[in-house]
C-alpha positions as CSV (number, residue, x, y, z in Angstrom):
1,M,12.7,67.9,-32.3
2,K,10.9,65.7,-34.7
3,S,12.1,61.8,-35.3
4,A,15.3,61.7,-37.2
5,P,15.0,61.3,-41.1
6,E,15.8,58.3,-42.7
7,K,18.6,57.4,-44.9
8,S,18.4,58.7,-48.3
9,T,17.7,56.2,-50.8
10,P,19.4,56.8,-54.4
11,A,17.3,58.1,-57.0
12,A,16.2,55.8,-59.9
13,F,15.7,56.2,-63.8
14,P,12.8,54.3,-64.5
15,A,12.8,55.2,-68.5
16,P,14.9,57.2,-70.3
17,G,15.2,60.8,-69.5
18,E,13.6,60.4,-66.5
19,V,14.9,60.3,-62.7
20,R,12.4,59.6,-59.8
21,L,13.1,60.0,-56.1
22,V,10.8,58.8,-53.2
23,R,10.8,60.0,-49.6
24,L,9.1,59.7,-46.3
25,L,8.7,63.0,-44.9
26,P,7.9,64.3,-41.1
27,G,4.1,65.3,-41.7
28,P,1.9,66.8,-42.3
29,I,0.9,67.2,-45.4
30,D,-0.5,70.5,-45.6
31,R,3.1,71.4,-44.0
32,V,5.1,70.0,-46.7
33,W,2.8,71.6,-49.2
34,A,3.7,74.9,-47.8
35,F,7.3,73.9,-48.0
36,L,6.8,73.6,-51.6
37,T,4.9,76.4,-52.2
38,D,5.3,79.2,-49.8
39,P,8.3,81.1,-51.2
40,A,10.5,82.1,-47.9
41,K,9.8,78.1,-46.9
42,R,11.2,76.9,-50.5
43,A,13.9,79.0,-50.4
44,R,15.3,77.1,-47.1
45,W,16.0,74.1,-49.0
46,F,15.5,74.7,-52.7
47,C,14.6,78.4,-53.9
48,G,12.7,80.9,-53.6
49,G,10.6,82.9,-56.0
50,L,6.8,83.3,-57.0
51,L,4.6,79.9,-57.7
52,E,1.1,80.7,-59.1
53,Q,-0.9,77.7,-57.7
54,R,-3.1,77.1,-60.4
55,A,-2.7,75.5,-64.0
56,G,-1.0,77.9,-66.3
57,G,0.2,79.9,-63.5
58,K,4.4,81.0,-63.6
59,I,7.0,79.7,-61.1
60,V,10.1,81.5,-60.6
61,F,13.1,79.7,-59.2
62,E,15.5,82.3,-57.5
63,M,18.2,79.9,-56.7
64,V,20.5,81.7,-54.4
65,H,22.7,78.8,-52.9
66,K,24.7,80.6,-50.3
67,N,21.6,80.9,-48.6
68,I,21.5,77.0,-47.8
69,A,24.6,76.2,-48.5
70,P,26.8,79.1,-46.6
71,G,30.7,79.1,-46.6
72,E,30.8,76.2,-48.9
73,T,32.4,76.3,-51.9
74,P,30.8,75.3,-55.2
75,P,32.4,73.2,-58.2
76,P,33.4,76.0,-60.6
77,E,30.7,75.2,-62.8
78,F,27.9,76.3,-60.3
79,A,30.0,79.2,-58.3
80,H,27.1,81.4,-60.3
81,V,24.3,79.0,-58.6
82,Q,26.1,80.0,-55.0
83,D,26.4,83.3,-55.6
84,P,24.9,86.0,-57.1
85,G,22.7,82.9,-57.7
86,V,20.3,82.7,-60.9
87,T,16.6,83.4,-61.9
88,F,14.6,81.4,-64.3
89,E,10.9,80.6,-65.0
90,G,8.7,77.8,-65.7
91,K,4.8,77.6,-66.0
92,V,2.4,75.4,-63.4
93,L,1.2,72.6,-65.6
94,R,-1.3,71.1,-62.8
95,C,-2.0,72.1,-58.9
96,E,-4.0,70.1,-56.8
97,P,-3.5,71.0,-53.3
98,P,-2.0,69.4,-51.3
99,H,-1.1,66.5,-52.8
100,L,0.3,67.3,-56.7
101,L,2.2,69.9,-58.2
102,V,3.4,69.4,-62.0
103,F,5.8,72.5,-63.4
104,T,8.4,73.0,-66.3
105,F,12.2,73.7,-64.7
106,G,12.8,76.6,-67.1
107,S,12.2,74.9,-70.5
108,D,9.3,72.9,-72.0
109,E,12.2,70.3,-72.3
110,S,12.3,69.5,-68.5
111,E,9.0,68.9,-66.5
112,V,8.6,68.1,-62.6
113,T,5.9,66.3,-61.0
114,I,5.7,66.0,-57.0
115,E,3.3,64.1,-55.9
116,L,2.3,63.9,-51.9
117,A,0.3,61.1,-49.9
118,P,0.0,61.0,-46.1
119,E,1.3,58.2,-44.4
120,G,0.9,57.6,-41.0
121,D,2.4,61.0,-39.3
122,R,4.5,61.0,-42.4
123,V,4.0,62.2,-46.0
124,R,5.5,60.2,-49.0
125,L,6.7,62.6,-51.4
126,V,7.4,60.8,-55.1
127,L,9.2,63.2,-57.1
128,T,9.6,62.8,-61.0
129,H,11.9,64.9,-63.6
130,R,11.4,64.2,-66.4
131,T,13.7,65.5,-70.0
132,R,13.9,65.4,-73.4
133,G,15.8,66.7,-76.5
134,E,19.1,68.9,-75.2
135,E,18.0,68.7,-71.2
136,R,18.5,64.8,-71.1
137,R,22.5,65.3,-70.6
138,E,21.4,67.1,-67.3
139,L,19.6,64.2,-66.0
140,G,22.7,62.9,-63.5
141,N,22.9,66.5,-62.5
142,Y,18.9,67.1,-61.9
143,A,19.4,63.7,-60.0
144,S,21.8,64.6,-57.8
145,G,20.5,68.5,-57.1
146,W,17.1,66.8,-56.2
147,H,18.7,64.6,-54.2
148,I,20.6,67.0,-51.8
149,H,17.6,69.3,-51.9
150,C,15.2,66.9,-50.6
151,D,17.5,65.8,-47.9
152,H,17.6,69.7,-47.0
153,L,13.8,69.3,-47.4
154,I,14.1,66.2,-44.6
155,A,16.2,68.2,-42.4
156,V,14.5,71.7,-41.9
157,L,11.2,69.6,-41.9
158,A,12.3,67.5,-38.8
159,D,14.4,70.9,-37.4
160,G,17.7,69.3,-37.6
161,P,20.9,70.0,-39.5
162,R,21.3,70.2,-43.2
163,P,23.6,68.4,-44.8
164,P,26.4,69.6,-46.7
165,F,25.0,71.0,-49.8
166,W,28.1,70.8,-52.7
167,S,30.4,68.3,-51.0
168,S,27.3,65.6,-51.3
169,H,26.2,67.2,-54.7
170,R,29.7,66.4,-56.4
171,I,29.5,62.6,-54.7
172,L,25.8,62.0,-55.9
173,K,26.5,63.7,-59.6
174,A,29.6,61.3,-59.9
175,E,27.9,58.5,-58.9
176,Y,24.6,59.3,-61.0
177,E,26.7,60.0,-64.0
178,R,28.1,56.4,-63.6
179,V,24.9,54.6,-63.2
180,L,23.3,56.5,-66.4
181,A,26.6,55.9,-68.7
182,A,26.5,52.5,-67.3
183,A,22.4,51.9,-68.5
184,S,23.4,53.5,-71.9
């Protein structure tokens, strides 16, 4: 068993329509990259689906959360994500293995940047999700989703137990929506 993961720090909102999470992950960087890009490995913490590792490539998000949160009951608005799941596509904008992955998240109004950098025997992950237009109303959901998904990634990389998904998501979403409301 690898060293215990650190407690998650809250996401930050550095600009309107932007959420950023910073995490230290168990390394090495090539292993972390594989968990971002290999569909079977990515499905263990986020979602499966094809990812063409080139600018202009396709990324498919096959979200079936019963696989990462078995036996959990989601909030009613996310029941379809739990089971049977949802599938949607995005586009890879930049891909520089094993350091940078940028893609649209379902629409051109939503863009995710994932930066990886070695830090000793760990890897610093900086995940930034930027939204425009109508997607901005989803920022609290994106922040809570990425927060708990990153917690799952850390647990999988550390060979440890994953935290509960939906109860954590529910608490995080309410907190992030309070933070966003207070900032507007």
